[in-house]
C-alpha positions in Angstrom: 8.0 47.9 -1.2 6.8 46.9 -4.2 4.5 49.0 -6.2 1.1 48.2 -6.7 1.7 48.6 -10.5 3.5 45.7 -10.4 2.2 43.7 -7.8 -0.9 44.2 -9.8 0.8 41.7 -12.5 2.0 39.5 -9.8 -1.0 38.4 -8.8 -2.9 38.5 -12.9 0.6 35.6 -13.1 -0.7 33.8 -10.3 -4.5 33.8 -11.3 -3.8 32.5 -14.6 -1.0 29.8 -14.1 -3.6 28.5 -10.8 -6.2 28.6 -12.8 -4.3 26.9 -16.0 -4.5 22.6 -16.7 -1.6 20.4 -14.1 -0.3 18.0 -11.4 -1.5 20.1 -8.1 -4.6 20.7 -10.1 -5.9 17.2 -11.2 -4.2 15.8 -8.0 -6.9 17.9 -5.9 -9.7 17.2 -8.2 -8.8 13.2 -8.2 -8.5 13.5 -3.9 -11.8 15.5 -3.3 -13.6 13.1 -5.7 -11.9 9.6 -5.0 -12.1 10.5 -1.1 -13.7 13.4 0.2 -13.9 17.0 1.3 -11.1 16.5 3.9 -9.1 14.5 2.3 -8.6 17.2 -0.2 -8.0 20.1 2.2 -5.1 18.0 3.6 -3.8 17.4 0.0 -4.1 21.1 -1.2 -1.8 21.3 2.9 0.8 19.6 1.6 1.2 21.0 -1.8 1.2 24.6 -0.2 3.9 23.2 2.6 6.0 22.1 -0.6 6.0 25.4 -3.1 6.9 27.6 0.6 10.1 25.1 0.2 10.7 26.0 -3.7 10.1 29.6 -3.0 13.1 28.9 -0.3 14.8 27.2 -2.3 15.0 29.0 -5.3 16.2 32.0 -3.6 19.3 29.4 -2.5 20.3 28.9 -6.6 18.2 25.5 -6.9 17.3 25.6 -10.1 20.7 26.9 -11.1 22.1 23.6 -9.3 19.5 22.2 -11.7 20.4 23.5 -14.5 24.5 23.0 -13.9 23.8 19.6 -13.2 20.8 18.2 -15.2 21.7 14.6 -14.1 19.8 16.2 -10.6 16.9 17.0 -11.7 16.9 13.3 -14.1 16.9 12.2 -10.3 14.0 13.7 -8.4 11.7 13.2 -11.7 11.9 10.0 -11.6 11.8 9.4 -8.1 8.4 11.8 -8.4 7.0 9.4 -10.8 7.9 6.4 -8.7 6.1 7.9 -5.9 3.7 9.1 -7.4 3.3 4.9 -9.2 3.6 3.4 -5.8 1.0 4.9 -4.7 -1.5 4.3 -7.7 -0.5 0.7 -7.1 -1.7 0.7 -3.3 -5.0 1.3 -4.2 -5.0 -0.4 -6.3 -4.4 -3.1 -4.4 -6.1 -2.1 -0.6 -10.2 -3.1 -0.7 -12.6 -1.1 -0.8 -13.2 -1.9 3.0 -9.9 -1.6 4.1 -9.7 2.4 2.9 -12.8 2.9 5.3 -11.0 1.3 8.1 -8.0 3.5 8.0 -7.6 6.0 11.7 -8.2 9.4 10.5 -5.3 10.5 11.3 -3.1 7.7 9.7 -5.5 10.0 6.3 -4.4 13.0 7.0 -0.8 12.0 7.9 -0.7 10.3 4.7 -2.9 12.8 2.1 -0.7 15.4 3.7 2.8 13.8 2.4 1.3 12.9 -0.6 0.3 16.2 -2.0 4.0 17.5 -0.5 6.1 14.9 -2.3 3.9 15.5 -5.3 4.5 18.6 -5.7 8.2 18.4 -3.5 9.5 16.0 -6.5 7.9 18.1 -9.9 11.5 20.0 -10.5 9.2 22.2 -12.8 8.1 23.7 -9.7 11.4 25.1 -9.0 12.6 26.7 -12.1 8.7 27.7 -12.1 9.9 30.2 -8.4 13.0 30.8 -9.7 11.8 32.8 -12.7 9.4 34.3 -11.6 9.4 36.0 -8.1 13.0 37.9 -9.2 11.1 39.5 -12.3 8.8 41.4 -9.8 11.8 42.7 -7.4 13.9 45.8 -7.5 16.7 47.1 -6.2 15.1 50.2 -6.0 11.7 48.9 -4.4 13.4 48.2 -1.3 15.6 44.8 0.0 15.4 41.8 -2.4 14.4 39.1 1.4 11.6 41.8 2.4 10.1 41.6 -1.5 11.0 38.4 -2.2 9.1 37.2 1.2 6.0 39.0 0.2 5.8 37.7 -3.7 6.9 33.7 -2.5 4.2 34.3 0.6 1.9 35.6 -1.6 2.6 32.9 -4.5 1.9 30.1 -1.7 -1.3 32.2 -0.1 -2.7 32.1 -3.7 -2.1 28.8 -4.7 -4.5 26.9 -1.2 -6.6 29.7 -2.2 -7.4 27.5 -5.7 -6.6 24.6 -4.0 -9.2 25.0 -2.1 -11.1 26.5 -4.3 -10.6 22.5 -6.0 -11.4 20.8 -3.3 -15.0 22.4 -2.8 -15.9 22.8 -6.4 -14.9 18.8 -6.6 -17.2 18.1 -3.2 -20.4 19.5 -4.2 -20.2 18.0 -7.9 -19.9 14.4 -5.9 -22.7 15.1 -3.3 -25.1 16.1 -5.7 -24.5 12.4 -7.0 -24.7 10.9 -3.5 -27.9 12.5 -3.1 -28.9 10.7 -6.2 -28.1 6.9 -5.2 -28.5 5.1 -1.8 -25.8 3.6 0.6 -25.3 0.2 0.4 -26.4 -0.6 -3.2 -24.5 -1.6 -6.3 -24.9 1.7 -8.2 -22.4 3.1 -5.0 -20.0 0.0 -5.0 -19.4 0.9 -8.2 -19.3 4.5 -8.1 -16.3 3.9 -5.3 -14.6 2.0 -7.2 -15.3 5.2 -9.9 -13.4 7.3 -7.5 -10.7 4.9 -7.1 -9.4 4.4 -10.4 -10.2 8.2 -11.2 -7.5 8.6 -8.7 -5.0 6.0 -9.9 -5.7 7.1 -13.8 -5.0 10.7 -12.2 -2.2 9.4 -10.5 0.0 7.8 -13.6 -1.3 10.2 -15.9 1.0 12.7 -13.2 3.8 10.3 -12.9 3.8 10.0 -17.3 3.8 13.9 -17.6 7.0 13.6 -15.4 8.6 11.4 -16.7 8.4 12.6 -20.1 8.9 16.4 -19.8 
């Protein structure tokens, strides 16, 4: 069992990280702003699933593998950036009317997949888990496996809590704006276009972040 003081420090470290602006926060805010609360929550769910795999991967030594073979990390980074740029290009090419006719099931699957792949293909997420978790484990506190499972579960849960908070924050701001305009007006169309371009810019920015860092 992890001692309470150490566990409190761990929670504090997670809160600090999740409050800091980064690709995941930017993606969740952009998706929620451009596509709504449901899309934002689905994206957060995908990110949480990817974080779970990162926790498992860090336990299996993937971070060590990336450190010993830098080209693997580069390949993952380039693949992630290419995926984000492809998504941005698809949004740019899809008319607003066509976007609204896509089925709910398709949208849900796509949102989860995008959140999942965006986080999964970020090598820094692997290093984050592999560097953070071992700092708060100790053989004197019980089996390392049980401590690792506890810390990993908390990491994923706290991350999901923060991501969903950002979803509701963005959704609230958009609803306030929506109350000030009428559907079907030219202004409404401009707002819809602005939301899409916001998502395009964020995706392109995250892609650039992966390639340049």
